DRENTORKOL-3810 file (N, C-alpha, C; in nm, 4 decimals):
REM DRENTORKOL-3810
@n.u->12.4560; n.v->7.0654; n.w->11.6692; ca.u->12.3421; ca.v->7.0402; ca.w->11.7543; c.u->12.2581; c.v->7.1752; c.w->11.7726
@n.u->12.3359; n.v->7.2700; n.w->11.7795; ca.u->12.2634; ca.v->7.4023; ca.w->11.7853; c.u->12.1655; c.v->7.4219; c.w->11.6606
@n.u->12.2122; n.v->7.3985; n.w->11.5489; ca.u->12.1567; ca.v->7.4250; ca.w->11.4180; c.u->12.0196; c.v->7.3415; c.w->11.4268
@n.u->12.0197; n.v->7.2122; n.w->11.4755; ca.u->11.9070; ca.v->7.1403; ca.w->11.4618; c.u->11.7919; c.v->7.2094; c.w->11.5678
@n.u->11.8330; n.v->7.2419; n.w->11.6891; ca.u->11.7465; ca.v->7.3176; ca.w->11.7554; c.u->11.6900; c.v->7.4472; c.w->11.7000
@n.u->11.7748; n.v->7.5216; n.w->11.6415; ca.u->11.7283; ca.v->7.6527; ca.w->11.5614; c.u->11.6385; c.v->7.6045; c.w->11.4558
@n.u->11.6664; n.v->7.5017; n.w->11.3765; ca.u->11.5666; ca.v->7.4612; ca.w->11.2782; c.u->11.4374; c.v->7.3988; c.w->11.3366
@n.u->11.4283; n.v->7.3419; n.w->11.4509; ca.u->11.3039; ca.v->7.3021; ca.w->11.5307; c.u->11.2170; c.v->7.4137; c.w->11.5678
@n.u->11.3035; n.v->7.5197; n.w->11.6072; ca.u->11.2131; ca.v->7.6383; ca.w->11.6640; c.u->11.1477; c.v->7.7176; c.w->11.5359
@n.u->11.2319; n.v->7.7187; n.w->11.4334; ca.u->11.1980; ca.v->7.7823; ca.w->11.2945; c.u->11.0612; c.v->7.7132; c.w->11.2506
@n.u->11.0628; n.v->7.5725; n.w->11.2469; ca.u->10.9443; ca.v->7.5001; ca.w->11.2108; c.u->10.8394; c.v->7.5134; c.w->11.2901
@n.u->10.8657; n.v->7.5150; n.w->11.4053; ca.u->10.7537; ca.v->7.5417; ca.w->11.5129; c.u->10.6775; c.v->7.6883; c.w->11.4939
@n.u->10.7741; n.v->7.7983; n.w->11.4554; ca.u->10.7280; ca.v->7.9285; ca.w->11.4352; c.u->10.6465; c.v->7.9408; c.w->11.3105
@n.u->10.6946; n.v->7.8403; n.w->11.2040; ca.u->10.6206; ca.v->7.8442; ca.w->11.1042; c.u->10.4863; c.v->7.7850; c.w->11.0989
@n.u->10.4896; n.v->7.6862; n.w->11.1745; ca.u->10.3471; ca.v->7.5989; ca.w->11.2092; c.u->10.2530; c.v->7.7187; c.w->11.2601
@n.u->10.3011; n.v->7.7814; n.w->11.3680; ca.u->10.2175; ca.v->7.8598; ca.w->11.4482; c.u->10.1800; c.v->7.9836; c.w->11.3655
@n.u->10.2518; n.v->8.0356; n.w->11.2552; ca.u->10.2039; ca.v->8.1437; ca.w->11.1779; c.u->10.1148; c.v->8.0892; c.w->11.0727
@n.u->10.1188; n.v->7.9609; n.w->11.0319; ca.u->10.0247; ca.v->7.9013; ca.w->10.9417; c.u->9.8754; c.v->7.9017; c.w->11.0156
@n.u->9.8998; n.v->7.8509; n.w->11.1381; ca.u->9.7558; ca.v->7.8411; ca.w->11.2295; c.u->9.7091; c.v->7.9776; c.w->11.2289
@n.u->9.7822; n.v->8.0870; n.w->11.2699; ca.u->9.7316; ca.v->8.2030; ca.w->11.2977; c.u->9.6765; c.v->8.2740; c.w->11.1724
@n.u->9.7425; n.v->8.2442; n.w->11.0666; ca.u->9.6824; ca.v->8.2834; ca.w->10.9222; c.u->9.5389; c.v->8.2321; c.w->10.8892
@n.u->9.5385; n.v->8.1126; n.w->10.9347; ca.u->9.4004; ca.v->8.0306; ca.w->10.9290; c.u->9.3094; c.v->8.0932; c.w->11.0342
@n.u->9.3416; n.v->8.1319; n.w->11.1444; ca.u->9.2486; ca.v->8.2023; ca.w->11.2430; c.u->9.2180; c.v->8.3371; c.w->11.1999
@n.u->9.3028; n.v->8.4180; n.w->11.1339; ca.u->9.2793; ca.v->8.5397; ca.w->11.0776; c.u->9.1592; c.v->8.5334; c.w->10.9673
@n.u->9.1884; n.v->8.4303; n.w->10.8757; ca.u->9.0728; ca.v->8.4424; ca.w->10.7846; c.u->8.9437; c.v->8.4227; c.w->10.8353
@n.u->8.9196; n.v->8.3680; n.w->10.9510; ca.u->8.7992; ca.v->8.3364; ca.w->11.0132; c.u->8.7422; c.v->8.4480; c.w->11.0876
@n.u->8.8156; n.v->8.5456; n.w->11.1396; ca.u->8.7836; ca.v->8.6774; ca.w->11.1999; c.u->8.7349; c.v->8.7726; c.w->11.0991
@n.u->8.6422; n.v->8.8502; n.w->11.1470; ca.u->8.5802; ca.v->8.9472; ca.w->11.0644; c.u->8.5652; c.v->9.0757; c.w->11.1663
@n.u->8.5709; n.v->9.2034; n.w->11.0850; ca.u->8.5448; ca.v->9.3348; ca.w->11.1491; c.u->8.4729; c.v->9.4172; c.w->11.0606
@n.u->8.3909; n.v->9.5002; n.w->11.1122; ca.u->8.3064; ca.v->9.5856; ca.w->11.0445; c.u->8.3484; c.v->9.7454; c.w->11.0617
@n.u->8.3367; n.v->9.7836; n.w->10.9319; ca.u->8.3561; ca.v->9.9468; ca.w->10.9145; c.u->8.2399; c.v->9.9974; c.w->10.9062
@n.u->8.2110; n.v->10.1283; n.w->10.9408; ca.u->8.0826; ca.v->10.2037; ca.w->10.9123; c.u->8.1246; c.v->10.3620; c.w->10.8591
@n.u->8.0200; n.v->10.4117; n.w->10.8108; ca.u->8.0455; ca.v->10.5312; ca.w->10.7731; c.u->7.8810; c.v->10.5924; c.w->10.7627
@n.u->7.8611; n.v->10.7371; n.w->10.7495; ca.u->7.7300; ca.v->10.7799; ca.w->10.7335; c.u->7.6537; c.v->10.7415; c.w->10.8596
@n.u->7.7134; n.v->10.7540; n.w->10.9825; ca.u->7.6327; ca.v->10.6989; ca.w->11.0946; c.u->7.5799; c.v->10.5580; c.w->11.0954
@n.u->7.6504; n.v->10.4728; n.w->11.0051; ca.u->7.5964; ca.v->10.3325; ca.w->11.0381; c.u->7.5214; c.v->10.3038; c.w->10.8847
@n.u->7.4986; n.v->10.4094; n.w->10.8193; ca.u->7.4198; ca.v->10.3942; ca.w->10.6842; c.u->7.5052; c.v->10.3023; c.w->10.6131
@n.u->7.6139; n.v->10.2876; n.w->10.5814; ca.u->7.6922; ca.v->10.1925; ca.w->10.5191; c.u->7.7842; c.v->10.1179; c.w->10.6019
@n.u->7.7737; n.v->9.9807; n.w->10.5888; ca.u->7.8604; ca.v->9.8988; ca.w->10.6521; c.u->7.9285; c.v->9.8059; c.w->10.5682
@n.u->8.0455; n.v->9.7843; n.w->10.5950; ca.u->8.1312; ca.v->9.6946; ca.w->10.5191; c.u->8.2117; c.v->9.5919; c.w->10.6183
@n.u->8.2076; n.v->9.4712; n.w->10.5721; ca.u->8.2729; ca.v->9.3553; ca.w->10.6756; c.u->8.4024; c.v->9.3054; c.w->10.5790
@n.u->8.5112; n.v->9.2916; n.w->10.6637; ca.u->8.6188; ca.v->9.2644; ca.w->10.6016; c.u->8.6808; c.v->9.1346; c.w->10.6981
@n.u->8.7605; n.v->9.0387; n.w->10.6373; ca.u->8.8065; ca.v->8.9299; ca.w->10.7209; c.u->8.9327; c.v->8.9728; c.w->10.7500
@n.u->8.9999; n.v->8.8718; n.w->10.8210; ca.u->9.1539; ca.v->8.8932; ca.w->10.8755; c.u->9.2423; c.v->8.9189; c.w->10.7614
@n.u->9.2099; n.v->8.8649; n.w->10.6332; ca.u->9.3015; ca.v->8.8630; ca.w->10.5317; c.u->9.2891; c.v->8.9814; c.w->10.4466
@n.u->9.2211; n.v->9.0863; n.w->10.5063; ca.u->9.1818; ca.v->9.2127; ca.w->10.4275; c.u->9.0911; c.v->9.1836; c.w->10.2948
@n.u->9.0014; n.v->9.1015; n.w->10.3124; ca.u->8.9229; ca.v->9.0968; ca.w->10.1882; c.u->8.7736; c.v->9.1163; c.w->10.2402
@n.u->8.7123; n.v->9.2103; n.w->10.1467; ca.u->8.5753; ca.v->9.2691; ca.w->10.1821; c.u->8.4826; c.v->9.1254; c.w->10.1650
@n.u->8.4132; n.v->9.1056; n.w->10.2576; ca.u->8.3196; ca.v->8.9856; ca.w->10.2530; c.u->8.1649; c.v->9.0356; c.w->10.2388
@n.u->8.1298; n.v->9.1573; n.w->10.2753; ca.u->7.9936; ca.v->9.1997; ca.w->10.2771; c.u->7.9982; c.v->9.3640; c.w->10.2788
@n.u->7.8812; n.v->9.4224; n.w->10.2137; ca.u->7.8683; ca.v->9.5453; ca.w->10.2044; c.u->7.7210; c.v->9.5661; c.w->10.2342
@n.u->7.6920; n.v->9.6404; n.w->10.3112; ca.u->7.5423; ca.v->9.6725; ca.w->10.3510; c.u->7.5191; c.v->9.8175; c.w->10.3397
@n.u->7.4128; n.v->9.8612; n.w->10.2631; ca.u->7.3701; ca.v->10.0149; ca.w->10.2632; c.u->7.2368; c.v->10.0101; c.w->10.2772
@n.u->7.1945; n.v->10.0971; n.w->10.3930; ca.u->7.0592; ca.v->10.1281; ca.w->10.4327; c.u->6.9802; c.v->10.1786; c.w->10.3070
@n.u->6.8751; n.v->10.1373; n.w->10.3014; ca.u->6.7823; ca.v->10.2014; ca.w->10.1801; c.u->6.7625; c.v->10.3393; c.w->10.2267
@n.u->6.7534; n.v->10.4228; n.w->10.1013; ca.u->6.7326; ca.v->10.5680; ca.w->10.1168; c.u->6.8227; c.v->10.6311; c.w->10.1774
@n.u->6.9679; n.v->10.5858; n.w->10.1849; ca.u->7.0858; ca.v->10.6412; ca.w->10.2196; c.u->7.1024; c.v->10.7776; c.w->10.1691
@n.u->7.0978; n.v->10.7826; n.w->10.0433; ca.u->7.1355; ca.v->10.8940; ca.w->9.9434; c.u->7.0938; c.v->10.8750; c.w->9.7982
@n.u->7.0479; n.v->10.9811; n.w->9.7517; ca.u->7.0310; ca.v->10.9828; ca.w->9.6054; c.u->7.1550; c.v->11.0238; c.w->9.5319
@n.u->7.2656; n.v->11.0780; n.w->9.6075; ca.u->7.3713; ca.v->11.1332; ca.w->9.5539; c.u->7.4763; c.v->11.0243; c.w->9.5314
@n.u->7.5034; n.v->10.9668; n.w->9.4103; ca.u->7.5884; ca.v->10.8589; ca.w->9.3703; c.u->7.7416; c.v->10.8954; c.w->9.4323
@n.u->7.7831; n.v->11.0073; n.w->9.4149; ca.u->7.9271; ca.v->11.0502; ca.w->9.4503; c.u->7.9137; c.v->11.0476; c.w->9.6167
@n.u->7.8385; n.v->11.0874; n.w->9.6827; ca.u->7.8308; ca.v->11.0738; ca.w->9.8266; c.u->7.8212; c.v->10.9317; c.w->9.8701
@n.u->7.7366; n.v->10.8557; n.w->9.8134; ca.u->7.7318; ca.v->10.7177; ca.w->9.8470; c.u->7.8659; c.v->10.6500; c.w->9.8215
@n.u->7.9401; n.v->10.6759; n.w->9.7149; ca.u->8.0836; ca.v->10.6141; ca.w->9.6701; c.u->8.1647; c.v->10.6553; c.w->9.8041
@n.u->8.1803; n.v->10.7937; n.w->9.8385; ca.u->8.2512; ca.v->10.8456; ca.w->9.9469; c.u->8.2249; c.v->10.7538; c.w->10.0628
@n.u->8.1005; n.v->10.7429; n.w->10.1032; ca.u->8.0619; ca.v->10.6728; ca.w->10.2184; c.u->8.1132; c.v->10.5183; c.w->10.2311
@n.u->8.0952; n.v->10.4482; n.w->10.0910; ca.u->8.1435; ca.v->10.3080; ca.w->10.1047; c.u->8.2949; c.v->10.3013; c.w->10.0973
@n.u->8.3760; n.v->10.4046; n.w->10.0329; ca.u->8.5034; ca.v->10.4066; ca.w->10.0660; c.u->8.5548; c.v->10.4169; c.w->10.1989
@n.u->8.4928; n.v->10.5140; n.w->10.2518; ca.u->8.5183; ca.v->10.5438; ca.w->10.4052; c.u->8.4991; c.v->10.4186; c.w->10.4999
@n.u->8.3945; n.v->10.3652; n.w->10.4818; ca.u->8.3515; ca.v->10.2284; ca.w->10.5537; c.u->8.4556; c.v->10.1007; c.w->10.5189
@n.u->8.4919; n.v->10.0938; n.w->10.3817; ca.u->8.5998; ca.v->10.0148; ca.w->10.3443; c.u->8.7339; c.v->10.0380; c.w->10.4281
@n.u->8.7676; n.v->10.1598; n.w->10.4217; ca.u->8.8847; ca.v->10.2009; ca.w->10.4710; c.u->8.8912; c.v->10.1773; c.w->10.6377
@n.u->8.7722; n.v->10.2081; n.w->10.6797; ca.u->8.7607; ca.v->10.2030; ca.w->10.8336; c.u->8.7843; c.v->10.0300; c.w->10.8686
@n.u->8.7108; n.v->9.9560; n.w->10.7993; ca.u->8.7093; ca.v->9.7979; ca.w->10.8193; c.u->8.8696; c.v->9.7524; c.w->10.8034
@n.u->8.9199; n.v->9.7906; n.w->10.6924; ca.u->9.0614; ca.v->9.7609; ca.w->10.6456; c.u->9.1526; c.v->9.7909; c.w->10.7632
@n.u->9.1443; n.v->9.9116; n.w->10.8184; ca.u->9.2329; ca.v->9.9412; ca.w->10.9255; c.u->9.2263; c.v->9.8622; c.w->11.0448
@n.u->9.0841; n.v->9.8141; n.w->11.0747; ca.u->9.0457; ca.v->9.7378; ca.w->11.1803; c.u->9.1179; c.v->9.6133; c.w->11.1680
@n.u->9.1132; n.v->9.5518; n.w->11.0412; ca.u->9.1587; ca.v->9.4215; ca.w->11.0143; c.u->9.3104; c.v->9.4221; c.w->11.0175
@n.u->9.3883; n.v->9.5052; n.w->10.9629; ca.u->9.5219; ca.v->9.5334; ca.w->10.9810; c.u->9.5758; c.v->9.5227; c.w->11.1416
@n.u->9.4975; n.v->9.5982; n.w->11.2145; ca.u->9.5191; ca.v->9.6043; ca.w->11.3461; c.u->9.5283; c.v->9.4650; c.w->11.4225
@n.u->9.4148; n.v->9.3823; n.w->11.3800; ca.u->9.4095; ca.v->9.2666; ca.w->11.4459; c.u->9.5057; c.v->9.1494; c.w->11.3841
@n.u->9.5471; n.v->9.1805; n.w->11.2713; ca.u->9.6697; ca.v->9.0874; ca.w->11.2037; c.u->9.7909; c.v->9.1141; c.w->11.2820
@n.u->9.8290; n.v->9.2496; n.w->11.2816; ca.u->9.9544; ca.v->9.3081; ca.w->11.3308; c.u->9.9640; c.v->9.2610; c.w->11.4833
@n.u->9.8422; n.v->9.2580; n.w->11.5493; ca.u->9.8507; ca.v->9.2249; ca.w->11.6998; c.u->9.8572; c.v->9.0531; c.w->11.7064
@n.u->9.7966; n.v->8.9866; n.w->11.6233; ca.u->9.8089; ca.v->8.8447; ca.w->11.6460; c.u->9.9519; c.v->8.8048; c.w->11.5848
@n.u->10.0150; n.v->8.8491; n.w->11.4817; ca.u->10.1375; ca.v->8.8104; ca.w->11.4174; c.u->10.2422; c.v->8.8854; c.w->11.5274
@n.u->10.2179; n.v->8.9815; n.w->11.5679; ca.u->10.3096; ca.v->9.0479; ca.w->11.6459; c.u->10.3526; c.v->8.9541; c.w->11.7993
@n.u->10.2555; n.v->8.8829; n.w->11.8087; ca.u->10.2579; ca.v->8.7865; ca.w->11.9339; c.u->10.3799; c.v->8.6725; c.w->11.9104
@n.u->10.4082; n.v->8.6528; n.w->11.7793; ca.u->10.5160; ca.v->8.5664; ca.w->11.7519; c.u->10.6458; c.v->8.6085; c.w->11.7565
@n.u->10.6588; n.v->8.7405; n.w->11.7315; ca.u->10.7952; ca.v->8.8120; ca.w->11.7301; c.u->10.8670; c.v->8.8213; c.w->11.8562
@n.u->11.0013; n.v->8.7941; n.w->11.8767; ca.u->11.0537; ca.v->8.8207; ca.w->11.9854; c.u->11.0523; c.v->8.9799; c.w->12.0298
@n.u->11.0572; n.v->9.0030; n.w->12.1516; ca.u->11.0422; ca.v->9.1408; ca.w->12.1977; c.u->11.1454; c.v->9.2244; c.w->12.1542
@n.u->11.1352; n.v->9.3441; n.w->12.1513; ca.u->11.2472; ca.v->9.4432; ca.w->12.0901; c.u->11.2267; c.v->9.4728; c.w->11.9317
@n.u->11.1587; n.v->9.3929; n.w->11.8779; ca.u->11.1289; ca.v->9.4286; ca.w->11.7301; c.u->11.0358; c.v->9.5442; c.w->11.7228
@n.u->11.0448; n.v->9.6247; n.w->11.6180; ca.u->10.9631; ca.v->9.7409; ca.w->11.5938; c.u->10.8087; c.v->9.7055; c.w->11.5794
@n.u->10.7126; n.v->9.7711; n.w->11.6291; ca.u->10.5881; ca.v->9.7150; ca.w->11.6136; c.u->10.5395; c.v->9.7505; c.w->11.4529
@n.u->10.4338; n.v->9.6924; n.w->11.4123; ca.u->10.3826; ca.v->9.7094; ca.w->11.2809; c.u->10.4622; c.v->9.6336; c.w->11.1668
@n.u->10.5322; n.v->9.5366; n.w->11.1902; ca.u->10.6039; ca.v->9.4862; ca.w->11.0972; c.u->10.5587; c.v->9.3930; c.w->10.9841
@n.u->10.4085; n.v->9.3750; n.w->11.0154; ca.u->10.3060; ca.v->9.2943; ca.w->10.9361; c.u->10.2375; c.v->9.3968; c.w->10.8541
END
């Protein structure tokens, strides 16, 4: 009897996780660098979905590459934070943070 209840709880958790995963894909965050000259948008699945670079940002290709990388990392950090927060709400209390 207890096994059936446990199985039912696991199935409910799995359904909630699938729903949250779908919701994460619909969320997006923006990372910036160079005072906003470079903006990168990432969805909740840590996929880059847009890159915007202001015209006349720089003629230095190496500097531009560094700014794009910094904006990507900023956006990815924000996206991971959202995913951790959302998925962490499913976990029982007492488990260490950042498990995802």
